[in-house]
C-alpha positions in Angstrom: 0.0 0.0 0.0 1.3 3.5 -0.9 0.5 6.8 0.8 0.7 10.5 0.1 1.3 13.2 2.7 -0.9 16.3 2.9 0.3 19.2 5.0 -1.2 22.5 6.0 0.3 25.9 6.9 0.4 27.1 10.4 -2.7 28.8 11.8 -3.7 30.3 15.1 -4.4 27.8 17.8 -7.3 28.2 20.3 -4.8 28.1 23.2 -1.0 28.1 23.3 1.0 25.1 24.1 3.0 25.3 27.4 6.4 27.1 26.9 9.0 24.6 25.7 6.5 22.0 24.7 5.3 20.6 21.3 2.2 18.5 21.3 1.2 16.0 18.6 -2.2 14.3 18.4 -3.2 11.4 16.2 -6.8 10.7 15.2 -8.8 7.5 15.3 -6.8 4.6 13.7 -9.6 2.0 13.6 -7.4 -0.9 12.6 -5.5 0.9 9.9 -2.0 -0.1 11.1 -0.4 0.7 7.7 -1.8 4.3 7.9 -0.4 4.6 11.4 3.1 3.5 10.2 3.0 6.1 7.4 1.8 8.9 9.7 4.4 8.1 12.3 7.0 8.3 9.5 5.6 11.7 8.5 5.9 12.9 12.0 9.5 11.9 12.5 11.0 15.0 10.9 8.9 17.6 12.9 9.5 15.7 16.0 13.3 15.9 15.4 12.9 19.6 14.8 11.0 20.1 18.0 13.6 18.1 20.0 16.3 20.1 18.3 14.8 23.3 19.7 15.0 21.7 23.1 11.2 21.2 23.4 9.6 18.5 25.4 7.7 16.5 22.8 4.4 14.7 23.6 2.5 12.4 21.2 -1.2 11.6 22.1 -3.2 9.0 20.3 -6.9 9.8 21.0 -8.2 6.2 20.9 -10.3 3.8 18.8 -7.4 1.6 17.7 -9.7 -1.4 16.9 -12.6 -2.3 14.6 -13.6 -1.3 11.1 -10.2 -1.8 9.6 -8.0 -4.6 8.3 -5.4 -4.7 11.2 -6.8 -4.0 14.6 -4.4 -6.6 16.1 -1.5 -5.1 14.3 -2.4 -1.7 15.6 -2.5 -2.9 19.2 0.9 -4.6 18.7 2.4 -1.3 17.5 1.3 0.9 20.4 3.8 -0.1 23.1 6.8 0.5 20.8 5.9 4.0 19.5 8.0 5.9 22.0 11.1 4.0 21.2 10.4 4.1 17.5 10.2 7.9 17.6 13.3 8.4 19.8 12.0 8.5 23.3 9.0 10.9 22.8 6.5 10.9 25.6 3.5 8.9 24.3 0.0 9.1 25.8 -2.5 6.4 24.7 -6.1 7.3 25.3 -9.1 5.1 25.3 -11.8 5.2 22.7 -15.3 3.8 22.9 -14.5 0.9 20.6 -11.4 0.0 22.8 -13.6 0.2 25.9 -16.3 -2.0 24.4 -13.8 -4.7 23.5 -12.0 -4.5 26.8 -15.4 -4.8 28.7 -16.4 -7.7 26.6 -13.2 -9.7 27.2 -12.8 -8.9 30.9 -16.4 -9.4 32.1 -16.8 -12.1 34.7 -19.6 -13.6 32.6 -19.9 -13.3 28.8 -22.6 -10.7 27.9 -24.4 -11.7 24.7 -25.8 -8.2 24.2 -22.4 -6.7 24.6 -21.0 -9.1 22.1 -23.7 -8.4 19.6 -23.2 -4.7 20.0 -19.4 -5.0 19.4 -20.0 -7.1 16.3 -22.4 -4.5 14.9 -19.8 -1.8 15.5 -17.2 -3.5 13.3 -15.8 -6.2 15.6 -16.3 -8.9 13.0 -13.0 -7.9 11.4 -11.1 -8.5 14.6 -12.7 -11.9 14.9 -11.5 -12.8 11.5 -8.0 -11.4 12.2 -7.7 -13.8 15.1 -8.6 -16.8 12.8 -12.2 -17.2 14.0 -15.5 -16.8 12.3 -18.1 -14.2 13.4 -21.8 -15.1 13.3 -23.8 -14.3 10.2 -25.5 -10.8 10.4 -28.7 -11.0 12.4 -28.0 -14.4 13.7 -27.6 -15.0 17.5 -24.8 -17.1 18.8 -26.0 -20.3 20.5 -23.0 -20.2 22.8 -21.4 -16.7 23.0 -19.1 -17.7 25.9 -17.2 -20.0 23.5 -16.4 -17.1 21.1 -15.5 -14.7 23.9 -13.2 -17.3 25.4 -11.5 -17.9 22.1 -11.1 -14.2 21.5 -9.6 -13.7 24.9 -7.1 -16.5 24.4 -6.1 -15.5 20.9 -5.8 -11.8 21.6 -3.5 -12.8 24.5 -2.5 -11.1 27.8 -0.1 -8.5 26.3 -2.8 -7.0 24.0 -5.4 -7.2 26.8 -2.9 -5.3 29.0 -2.6 -2.6 26.3 -6.4 -2.2 26.2 -6.6 -2.1 30.0 -3.9 0.4 30.4 -5.4 3.1 28.2 -6.2 6.5 29.8 -9.4 8.5 29.7 -7.7 11.8 29.2 -4.4 13.7 29.3 -4.0 17.3 30.3 -1.1 19.6 29.3 -1.3 23.2 30.2 -4.3 24.8 28.5 -5.0 21.6 26.5 -7.1 18.6 27.4 -6.9 15.5 25.2 -9.9 13.1 25.2 -11.5 10.7 22.8 -14.8 12.4 22.1 -15.2 15.5 24.2 -16.5 16.9 27.5 -19.5 18.8 28.8 -18.9 22.5 27.9 -20.2 23.8 31.2 -19.8 21.4 34.1 -16.5 21.1 35.9 -14.4 18.1 35.0 -14.7 16.6 38.5 -18.5 16.7 38.2 -18.6 14.9 34.8 -19.1 11.2 34.0 -15.9 10.1 32.4 -17.7 7.4 30.4 -19.3 10.2 28.5 -15.9 11.5 27.3 -15.8 8.5 25.0 -19.1 9.1 23.3 -20.3 12.7 23.6 -21.1 14.7 20.5 -23.4 17.6 21.4 -23.4 19.9 23.2 -19.6 19.6 23.1 -19.1 20.0 19.3 -20.9 23.3 19.1 -19.4 24.4 22.4 -22.3 26.7 23.4 -21.6 28.5 26.7 -18.1 27.1 26.9 -16.9 27.6 30.5 -13.5 25.9 30.7 -10.1 27.5 30.8 -8.7 24.9 28.3 -9.3 23.8 24.7 -9.8 20.1 23.8 -8.2 17.9 21.2 -10.5 15.1 20.3 -11.5 12.4 17.8 -14.6 10.2 17.7 -16.7 12.4 15.4 -15.5 12.4 11.8 -14.9 16.1 11.2 -11.5 16.0 9.6 -8.8 18.5 10.7 -11.0 21.2 12.3 -10.2 24.2 14.5 -12.8 26.1 16.6 -12.2 28.4 19.6 -12.8 25.6 22.1 -11.5 22.5 20.2 -9.3 20.9 17.6 -10.6 17.7 15.8 -8.3 15.1 14.4 -10.6 12.2 13.3 -10.6 12.0 9.5 -12.5 8.7 9.3 -9.7 6.6 8.0 -12.0 3.6 7.6 -14.2 5.5 5.1 -11.9 8.2 3.6 -8.5 6.4 3.6 -7.0 9.4 5.5 -5.4 9.5 9.0 -4.6 12.9 10.5 -2.4 14.3 13.2 -2.2 17.8 14.7 0.9 19.6 15.9 0.6 22.4 18.4 3.6 24.6 19.4 3.6 28.1 20.7 0.2 29.6 19.7 0.0 27.8 16.4 -1.4 24.5 15.1 -1.0 22.7 11.8 -2.0 19.3 10.4 -0.5 16.4 8.5 -2.6 13.7 7.0 -1.6 10.5 5.1 -3.9 9.4 2.3 -4.1 6.0 0.6 -6.5 6.9 -2.2 -6.2 8.9 -5.4 -9.8 10.2 -5.1 -10.0 12.3 -2.0 -13.5 13.7 -2.5 -14.8 12.1 0.7 -12.1 13.7 2.7 -12.6 17.1 1.1 -16.3 16.9 2.0 -15.6 16.7 5.8 -16.3 20.0 7.7 -12.8 20.4 8.9 -11.2 19.8 5.5 -13.5 22.4 4.0 -12.7 24.9 6.8 -10.5 27.7 5.4 -10.0 25.6 2.2 -7.4 23.7 4.2 -4.9 21.6 2.1 -5.9 23.1 -1.3 -2.6 24.8 -1.9 -0.5 22.0 -0.3 1.6 19.8 -2.4 1.4 16.0 -1.7 4.8 14.6 -0.9 6.2 11.1 -0.6 6.2 9.3 2.8 8.8 6.7 3.5 8.1 4.5 6.5 11.1 4.3 8.9 13.3 1.2 9.2 11.9 -1.2 11.7 8.3 -0.3 11.0 6.4 -3.6 11.1 3.8 -4.8 8.6 1.5 -7.7 9.4 0.3 -10.1 6.7 -2.8 -8.2 6.2 -1.1 -4.8 6.0 1.2 -5.6 3.0 2.6 -2.1 3.3 5.1 -1.1 0.7 7.7 1.7 1.3 7.0 3.2 -2.1 4.7 6.2 -1.5 3.1 8.0 -4.4 3.7 11.8 -4.9 1.1 13.8 -6.7 0.8 17.4 -7.8 -0.7 20.0 -5.5 -3.9 20.2 -7.7 -4.7 16.6 -7.2 -6.6 17.2 -3.9 -8.8 19.8 -5.4 -9.7 17.9 -8.6 -12.4 15.9 -6.8 
């Protein structure tokens, strides 16, 4: 698989990063391990630049590593090694609602047939197949769900279960809060139900009556790279657009990098964030070369040859 890199110019950020810090945030991966490899490769140079300035560099992944893509297992396998791969960057792995659903399913004292059915409806069937098992036919109830859950638990293994169990609900750095979906715009964080941080859309997205002294970086809702006074969105819907996005915040500025696997980027261009300010339209698409040591699973089949296209390719529809 080949990828192209889309980059934006710097723009004003809703809040400044702490002095001497550069913050990167990666959107929802959803089993697209090859995209993650390509995006980490694209971030290697700006990370080196930030470290060369003496900045403390933090990389946040906002969650939803599993479901809907070809390599959820491969994605989980990559997460523990990202810090070493990028030269000792501080990595913060957040929990998404899909990650929480899978973890709850596999750690419950008794298998929950309704939870299993819900996970399968949300794209879990691909994970079942990755692990060499067969999901039930659509609309068909399992006669013995405990058998499938036990097999999933065994084949996923303790190391991957530990990764799922070790994910954080949020990470705060200065005037920035990183969460998967968002927060209540008015209530204090201490008074909020953290489970809602994995699923909320409104009233967070519109931000009416925003009362917090921080801005939020989030995924979950497929907005594309979007900047509003109270939030920055980084979920480009890799499973449906073929684009995975990261934000970089340093000083009082923010910019985006996205890796794309498809020649037709119309679905990405249609996202609210990608349309905002006609972002990416004047940006050349450059080659991305995955770093040495980047792993590819059998179902990734990632090549290191990445296509370069002229700047006008993105705007041609």
